[in-house]
C-alpha positions as CSV (number, residue, x, y, z in Angstrom):
1,M,110.2,157.0,88.5
2,T,113.4,155.7,87.2
3,E,116.5,156.0,89.1
4,Q,119.2,158.1,87.7
5,Q,122.3,155.9,86.7
6,P,125.8,157.7,87.0
7,P,127.5,158.3,83.6
8,P,129.7,155.5,81.8
9,S,132.8,157.7,82.3
10,R,132.4,158.0,86.3
11,K,132.0,154.2,86.3
12,R,135.2,153.6,84.5
13,L,137.0,156.0,86.8
14,L,135.8,154.5,89.8
15,R,136.8,150.8,88.6
16,L,140.4,152.3,87.7
17,L,140.7,153.8,91.0
18,L,139.8,150.5,92.3
19,V,142.4,148.3,90.5
20,V,144.9,151.1,91.6
21,A,144.0,150.8,95.2
22,L,144.1,147.1,94.8
23,L,147.5,146.9,93.2
24,F,148.9,149.1,95.9
25,L,147.5,147.1,98.7
26,S,149.0,144.1,97.2
27,L,152.3,145.7,96.7
28,L,152.2,146.7,100.2
29,A,151.6,143.2,101.4
30,L,154.1,141.6,99.3
31,L,156.7,144.1,100.9
32,L,155.6,143.3,104.3
33,V,155.8,139.6,103.8
34,L,159.4,139.8,102.2
35,Q,160.5,141.9,105.3
36,L,159.2,139.5,107.8
37,T,160.8,136.7,105.9
38,E,164.2,138.7,105.9
39,S,163.7,139.1,109.8
40,A,162.9,135.6,110.3
41,L,165.8,134.3,108.6
42,S,168.2,136.8,110.2
43,V,166.9,135.5,113.5
44,W,167.2,132.0,112.7
45,Q,170.9,132.3,111.7
46,I,171.6,134.0,115.1
47,L,169.7,131.4,116.9
48,D,171.6,128.7,115.1
49,Q,175.0,130.2,116.6
50,L,173.9,130.1,119.8
51,S,174.6,127.4,122.6
52,P,171.6,124.9,123.4
53,L,171.6,126.6,126.9
54,L,171.0,130.2,125.6
55,L,168.5,128.8,123.0
56,A,166.5,127.3,125.7
57,V,166.6,130.5,127.7
58,Y,165.4,132.3,124.7
59,A,162.6,129.9,124.0
60,I,161.5,130.1,127.3
61,G,161.5,133.9,127.4
62,L,159.4,133.9,124.2
63,F,156.9,131.6,125.4
64,G,156.6,133.6,128.6
65,F,156.0,136.9,126.6
66,A,153.3,135.1,124.5
67,L,151.7,133.9,127.4
68,L,151.7,137.2,129.4
69,V,150.1,138.9,126.4
70,T,147.5,136.2,126.1
71,L,146.7,136.6,129.8
72,L,146.5,140.4,129.4
73,S,144.3,140.1,126.4
74,W,141.9,137.7,128.1
75,L,141.6,140.0,131.2
76,L,140.9,143.0,129.0
77,L,138.2,141.2,126.7
78,R,136.6,138.7,129.1
79,P,133.0,139.8,129.7
80,K,132.7,141.3,133.0
81,G,129.5,139.6,134.6
82,R,128.3,141.0,137.7
83,R,128.8,138.4,140.6
84,A,125.7,139.8,142.2
85,E,123.5,139.3,139.2
86,R,124.3,135.7,138.7
87,R,121.4,134.1,140.8
88,T,122.0,130.3,141.3
89,G,118.7,130.0,143.2
90,P,117.7,130.5,146.9
91,S,120.0,129.1,149.6
92,L,118.0,126.4,150.9
93,P,118.4,124.0,154.1
94,G,120.5,121.1,153.5
95,D,119.3,118.7,156.2
96,R,116.1,118.3,158.7
97,E,118.1,120.1,161.4
98,A,118.7,123.0,159.1
99,L,115.2,123.4,158.1
100,A,113.8,123.1,161.6
101,E,116.1,126.1,162.5
102,A,115.2,128.0,159.5
103,L,111.4,127.6,160.4
104,A,112.1,128.7,163.8
105,Q,113.8,131.9,162.4
106,A,111.0,132.6,159.9
107,D,108.3,132.1,162.7
108,G,110.1,134.9,164.6
109,K,109.7,137.1,161.7
110,G,106.0,136.7,161.0
111,V,106.3,134.4,157.8
112,D,103.4,131.9,157.4
113,T,105.4,128.3,157.6
114,A,102.3,126.2,157.8
115,G,103.3,124.7,154.1
116,A,107.2,124.0,154.9
117,R,106.3,122.8,158.6
118,Q,103.9,120.2,157.0
119,E,106.6,118.8,154.7
120,L,108.8,118.4,158.0
121,Q,106.2,116.8,159.9
122,E,105.8,114.5,157.0
123,L,109.4,113.8,156.8
124,D,109.3,112.6,160.3
125,R,106.1,110.7,159.8
126,R,107.5,108.5,156.8
127,R,110.8,108.2,158.9
128,D,109.1,106.5,161.7
129,Q,107.4,104.1,159.3
130,L,108.7,100.8,157.9
131,T,106.5,101.5,154.5
132,F,107.9,102.0,151.3
133,Y,106.2,104.7,149.3
134,V,105.8,104.4,145.8
135,A,104.0,107.2,143.6
136,F,102.4,106.5,140.6
137,F,102.9,109.5,138.4
138,G,102.0,110.2,134.8
139,T,99.6,111.9,132.5
140,V,95.7,112.0,132.8
141,S,94.3,108.5,131.1
142,A,97.7,106.8,131.4
143,G,96.2,104.1,133.4
144,K,97.8,104.8,137.1
145,S,94.5,103.9,138.9
146,A,94.1,100.9,137.1
147,L,97.6,99.9,137.7
148,I,97.3,100.4,141.3
149,R,94.1,98.4,141.4
150,A,95.7,95.7,139.6
151,I,98.5,95.4,142.2
152,T,96.4,95.5,145.3
153,G,93.1,94.1,144.1
154,A,91.3,97.0,145.9
155,E,87.8,97.3,144.1
156,G,87.1,100.9,145.5
157,I,89.8,102.7,143.1
158,A,87.8,104.8,140.5
159,V,88.8,103.7,137.2
160,D,87.3,105.5,133.8
161,V,88.5,105.8,130.3
162,R,87.5,109.6,130.7
163,A,90.7,111.8,131.4
164,G,91.3,113.1,135.1
165,T,89.3,110.5,137.0
166,T,91.7,110.9,140.0
167,R,91.0,114.3,141.6
168,Q,93.0,114.0,144.9
169,I,96.0,112.2,146.4
170,A,95.2,108.5,147.6
171,H,97.3,105.9,149.2
172,Y,96.8,102.1,149.0
173,R,98.5,99.4,151.2
174,Y,99.9,96.4,149.7
175,H,101.7,93.7,151.4
176,G,103.7,91.4,149.0
177,D,106.8,89.2,150.0
178,P,108.2,89.3,153.5
179,G,109.8,93.0,153.9
180,V,107.7,94.3,151.3
181,D,105.3,96.6,152.5
182,L,104.4,99.4,150.1
183,Q,102.1,102.4,150.1
184,L,101.2,103.0,146.5
185,T,100.3,106.7,145.9
186,D,97.5,107.5,143.2
187,A,98.0,111.1,142.1
188,P,96.2,113.2,139.7
189,G,97.7,113.3,136.0
190,I,100.3,116.1,135.3
191,L,98.6,117.3,132.3
192,D,95.1,118.1,134.0
193,I,93.6,121.3,133.4
194,D,93.4,122.1,137.1
195,P,97.2,123.5,137.9
196,E,96.5,123.1,141.6
197,L,96.0,119.2,140.8
198,V,99.3,119.3,138.9
199,R,101.0,120.7,141.7
200,I,99.6,118.4,144.2
201,A,100.7,115.3,142.0
202,R,104.4,116.7,141.4
203,E,104.8,117.4,145.1
204,E,103.7,113.9,145.9
205,A,106.2,112.4,143.4
206,R,108.9,114.2,145.3
207,R,107.9,112.6,148.9
208,A,108.1,109.1,147.8
209,Q,111.1,106.8,147.8
210,L,110.3,105.5,144.2
211,V,108.3,106.9,141.3
212,I,106.7,104.8,138.7
213,Y,106.0,107.1,135.7
214,V,103.1,105.8,133.7
215,C,102.8,106.1,130.0
216,D,100.9,104.4,127.1
217,G,103.1,105.0,124.4
218,E,106.0,107.2,122.8
219,L,106.7,110.2,125.3
220,T,105.4,113.8,124.2
221,R,107.5,116.7,124.7
222,D,105.6,117.5,127.8
223,Q,106.1,114.0,128.9
224,H,109.6,113.9,128.2
225,R,110.3,117.5,130.3
226,E,108.5,116.0,133.0
227,L,110.7,112.9,133.5
228,V,114.0,115.2,132.8
229,E,112.5,117.3,135.5
230,L,112.1,114.4,138.1
231,Q,115.8,113.1,137.2
232,T,117.0,116.7,137.8
233,L,115.3,116.4,141.3
234,E,117.1,113.1,141.6
235,R,113.8,111.1,141.8
236,P,114.4,107.2,141.5
237,L,112.2,106.4,138.5
238,I,110.8,103.4,136.6
239,L,109.0,103.8,133.4
240,A,106.0,101.5,133.1
241,L,104.8,101.3,129.6
242,N,100.9,100.5,129.9
243,K,98.5,99.2,127.5
244,Q,100.8,96.5,126.2
245,D,98.1,94.5,124.7
246,C,97.8,97.6,122.1
247,Y,100.9,96.5,120.2
248,S,102.2,93.3,118.7
249,D,105.3,91.7,120.0
250,R,107.7,93.3,117.5
251,D,106.0,96.9,117.9
252,L,106.3,96.7,121.6
253,E,109.6,95.7,121.4
254,A,110.5,98.7,119.1
255,V,108.5,101.0,121.4
256,V,110.6,99.8,124.3
257,G,113.8,100.2,122.5
258,R,113.1,103.4,121.5
259,L,112.2,104.7,125.2
260,R,115.2,103.1,126.4
261,E,117.4,104.7,124.0
262,R,115.9,108.2,124.6
263,L,115.9,107.6,128.6
264,P,118.9,105.3,128.9
265,E,119.2,105.8,132.9
266,I,115.4,105.0,133.4
267,E,114.4,101.4,133.5
268,V,111.4,100.8,131.1
269,I,109.0,97.8,131.9
270,P,106.0,97.1,129.8
271,V,102.8,96.5,131.8
272,Q,99.1,95.8,131.5
273,A,97.0,97.1,134.1
274,G,93.9,94.8,133.2
275,G,90.7,96.9,133.4
276,K,87.8,95.9,130.9
277,E,87.8,95.0,127.2
278,E,84.9,94.7,124.9
279,V,84.4,91.3,123.0
280,I,81.8,90.3,120.4
281,R,80.0,87.0,121.1
282,L,77.8,85.1,118.5
283,D,74.7,83.3,120.0
284,A,73.2,80.1,118.7
285,S,71.0,82.3,116.2
286,G,74.1,83.9,114.6
287,S,73.7,87.2,116.4
288,E,76.6,89.4,117.6
289,R,76.2,90.4,121.0
290,R,78.7,92.9,122.7
291,E,80.1,92.1,126.2
292,L,82.8,93.5,128.6
293,R,85.1,91.2,130.3
294,D,88.1,91.6,132.6
295,R,91.5,92.1,130.7
296,E,94.2,90.0,132.2
297,A,96.7,92.2,133.9
298,R,100.6,91.9,133.4
299,I,102.5,93.3,136.1
300,E,104.9,90.6,137.5
301,G,107.9,92.6,135.7
302,L,106.9,95.7,137.3
303,M,106.9,94.2,140.9
304,A,110.0,92.3,140.4
305,A,111.7,95.7,139.6
306,I,110.0,97.4,142.7
307,E,111.0,94.5,145.1
308,K,114.6,94.4,143.6
309,R,115.1,98.1,144.3
310,I,114.0,97.6,147.9
311,A,116.0,94.7,148.5
312,T,119.5,96.4,147.0
313,E,118.7,100.3,147.3
314,R,116.6,100.7,150.3
315,E,119.1,102.5,152.3
316,G,119.9,105.1,149.7
317,L,116.2,105.5,148.5
318,D,115.3,106.4,152.1
319,A,118.1,108.7,152.3
320,R,117.0,110.7,148.9
321,R,113.6,110.6,150.1
322,D,114.6,112.6,153.1
323,E,116.6,115.0,150.8
324,S,113.9,115.7,148.5
325,L,111.4,116.4,151.4
326,V,113.8,118.6,153.4
327,R,114.2,120.6,149.7
328,L,110.7,120.8,149.3
329,G,110.0,122.2,152.8
330,G,112.9,124.6,152.0
331,E,111.1,125.7,148.7
332,K,107.7,126.2,150.5
333,L,109.5,128.1,153.2
334,H,111.7,130.5,150.6
335,Q,108.2,131.1,148.7
336,A,106.5,131.9,152.1
337,T,109.3,134.3,152.9
338,Q,109.2,136.1,149.4
339,A,105.6,136.6,150.0
340,H,106.2,137.9,153.5
341,R,108.8,140.4,152.3
342,R,106.4,141.4,149.3
343,Q,103.7,142.0,151.7
344,Q,105.9,144.1,154.3
345,G,107.8,145.7,151.4
346,E,104.5,147.0,149.7
347,K,103.4,148.4,153.2
348,L,106.7,150.2,153.5
349,V,106.5,151.6,150.2
350,R,102.8,152.8,151.2
351,D,104.0,154.2,154.4
352,Y,106.9,156.2,153.1
353,T,104.9,157.6,150.1
354,A,102.3,158.8,152.6
355,K,105.1,160.5,154.6
356,A,106.4,161.9,151.0
357,M,103.1,163.6,150.4
358,L,103.0,165.1,153.5
359,G,106.5,166.8,153.5
360,A,105.8,167.6,149.9
361,V,104.3,171.1,150.8
362,A,107.6,171.9,152.6
363,A,109.6,171.4,149.1
364,V,110.4,174.2,147.1
365,S,111.0,172.2,144.1
366,P,110.0,168.7,143.8
367,G,112.4,166.9,141.4
368,T,115.6,168.6,142.6
369,D,115.8,165.5,145.1
370,I,113.4,162.9,145.2
371,L,112.5,163.8,148.9
372,I,113.1,166.8,151.1
373,Q,117.2,166.4,151.5
374,G,116.6,162.7,150.3
375,Y,116.2,161.7,153.8
376,L,112.9,159.8,153.4
377,G,114.3,158.1,150.0
378,V,117.4,156.9,151.7
379,Q,115.4,155.8,154.8
380,M,112.9,154.0,152.5
381,V,115.4,152.0,150.8
382,K,117.5,151.1,153.7
383,A,114.3,149.7,155.2
384,L,113.5,147.7,152.1
385,T,117.4,146.3,151.9
386,A,117.0,145.4,155.8
387,L,113.8,143.6,155.0
388,Y,115.5,141.5,152.3
389,E,118.5,141.1,154.5
390,V,120.6,142.6,151.8
391,K,123.6,144.7,153.1
392,A,123.8,148.1,151.3
393,K,126.3,150.6,152.5
394,E,124.8,154.3,153.1
395,V,127.1,155.7,150.5
396,D,125.7,153.1,148.0
397,V,122.2,154.0,149.0
398,E,122.7,157.7,148.8
399,H,124.5,157.4,145.4
400,F,121.4,155.5,144.1
401,I,119.3,158.3,145.4
402,D,121.3,160.6,143.5
403,L,121.1,159.1,140.5
404,A,117.3,158.5,140.4
405,S,117.0,162.2,141.1
406,Q,119.0,162.9,138.1
407,N,117.1,160.6,135.9
408,L,113.8,161.9,137.5
409,G,114.6,165.5,136.3
410,K,113.9,164.6,132.7
411,R,110.7,163.8,133.3
412,M,109.7,166.2,136.2
413,T,108.2,168.4,133.9
414,L,105.7,165.8,132.6
415,V,105.0,164.6,136.1
416,L,104.3,168.3,137.6
417,A,102.2,168.9,134.5
418,M,100.0,165.6,134.9
419,A,99.4,166.3,138.4
420,G,98.1,169.7,137.8
421,N,96.0,168.6,135.1
422,V,94.3,166.0,137.5
423,L,93.6,168.4,140.1
424,K,91.8,170.5,137.9
425,A,89.3,167.9,137.8
426,F,88.6,168.2,141.3
427,P,86.2,171.3,142.2
428,G,87.2,173.5,145.1
429,V,90.7,172.9,145.1
430,G,91.5,176.8,144.6
431,T,94.6,178.4,146.0
432,V,96.1,175.3,147.3
433,T,96.6,173.6,144.0
434,G,100.4,174.4,144.2
435,G,101.0,172.5,147.4
436,L,98.7,169.5,146.5
437,M,100.6,169.5,143.1
438,H,103.7,169.0,144.9
439,A,102.0,166.3,147.2
440,V,100.8,164.5,144.1
441,A,103.9,164.5,142.4
442,Y,106.1,163.1,145.3
443,G,103.3,160.4,145.5
444,L,104.1,159.4,142.0
445,I,107.9,159.6,142.6
446,F,108.0,157.8,145.4
447,E,105.7,155.0,144.8
448,G,107.5,154.4,141.7
449,L,110.9,154.5,143.2
450,G,109.6,152.0,146.2
451,K,108.2,149.6,143.5
452,A,111.4,149.7,141.5
453,V,113.7,148.9,144.4
454,L,111.3,146.3,145.8
455,K,111.5,144.3,142.4
456,T,115.1,144.6,142.0
457,L,115.6,143.2,145.5
458,E,113.1,140.4,144.8
459,E,114.7,139.7,141.3
460,S,118.4,139.9,142.0
461,G,118.6,139.6,145.9
462,S,120.8,142.8,145.9
463,L,120.7,146.3,145.2
464,Q,121.5,146.4,141.5
465,T,121.5,150.3,140.7
466,L,121.1,150.1,137.0
467,Q,118.3,147.5,137.1
468,A,116.5,149.5,139.7
469,L,116.8,152.7,137.8
470,D,115.5,151.1,134.9
471,Y,112.3,149.8,136.7
472,F,112.0,153.1,138.2
473,E,111.7,154.7,134.9
474,E,109.2,152.1,133.8
475,A,107.2,152.7,136.9
476,I,107.1,156.6,136.9
477,S,105.8,156.5,133.3
478,G,103.2,153.6,133.7
479,D,99.5,154.6,134.1
480,L,100.6,158.1,134.9
481,E,97.1,159.6,134.8
482,G,95.4,156.7,136.8
483,R,97.8,156.8,139.5
484,A,97.7,160.8,139.7
485,K,94.2,160.7,140.3
486,Y,94.7,158.2,143.1
487,F,97.3,160.3,144.7
488,A,95.1,163.4,144.2
489,R,92.4,161.8,146.1
490,L,94.6,161.1,149.0
491,A,96.0,164.4,149.0
492,L,92.8,166.3,149.0
493,E,91.5,164.0,151.8
494,E,94.4,164.7,153.9
495,F,94.0,168.5,153.1
496,G,90.7,168.2,154.2
497,K,91.5,166.5,157.4
498,R,93.9,169.8,158.2
499,Q,91.5,172.2,157.6
């Protein structure tokens, strides 16, 4: 079906009107330019007759006026970010004493501090030793274990061309020149399919005074990201390009050059970890025979770089090791604290939800307030904020409860209808359906409210009203039928106990 076109006469009329409007605007713009020009010339003539002092005063006043207008415009138009929502990460202990004090406080609150305390103990142990820890870090099959065996000469190190030979942390002692006492750490590959092994390897890299990142060619995106992350954590690094015998001299120089260009702050050293190589021999009869022979290791440059770091930077490397271990312990303490708060918060939500359901039978109309007189709602929010050590004023908590109640009013009919429909599936409810329906509705409301506040506190570290209301709306709508059945069973069990 073709689209109806306007008649030609109407098109000509539209074009004519457009031309007239364009001419009018052009004339108006011309008049404005002439007027501004005339005004500018008049002002210039007046200024030309002023003394230099008055001219300077006028210029300063004009500049001040322009600056004031600019400042007011910026204050009005700048984005109003909420200070509380700008999370820069958790506040971590800055030194060993602060970490020990934080651990003592966490113990008093019932937090599981085993992981963080282990890092503190490891810090003390390594401080007391004179050994210098060097962690060999990199992807699977990069040759970390073979490189350590080439350095130490230890025969018990498992080496295989298959990925993932190293499955746990292992330390190997090496005594070099006088004053060089190394503890070489063989860690699992960072791209292992087991995330637990990857976590162990990354943590061990953070405990060492020096990290040798082993690669066997150009860096992949994942390898580059790992190196950048180690730099962000201020880990002292050396990049060891293994399997240099796979390259010609020209290609090796090009690869090393690109690595240095990509990572200018990291020392890049080509190495050959040794290992085995396959050769073909011809016997007297002319037959070919394949044999494995030892490949010559080339690690002199790497060992010289390590010894130079120890000789020139030992004190600084020790200090950075201490800082890294304190930070690692602080992060583990923060994670344990968050897990403890989450567990205790969920228990608080369950307890207050049960109280709300018990008190629901006394409510005339669930939904006009989230709880009877809002008392339990306020108490729950205050308990959750206290758990997360967030300062929340009484008036702010009550205001949040009022807003949540207003938002709930739009969905209250649906919540009550769902509660009623679910209760119909339970035989023998009879005349108590009304009271039970209120209990189920309050269970849904209160659980959703508690989880919304809990999620907001965990993510933002403060009681962000709008964020919590959004989460509350999501929670009250999610899996409504399944949750209603759960609370219906609880309500019926409680009602049965009272009979």
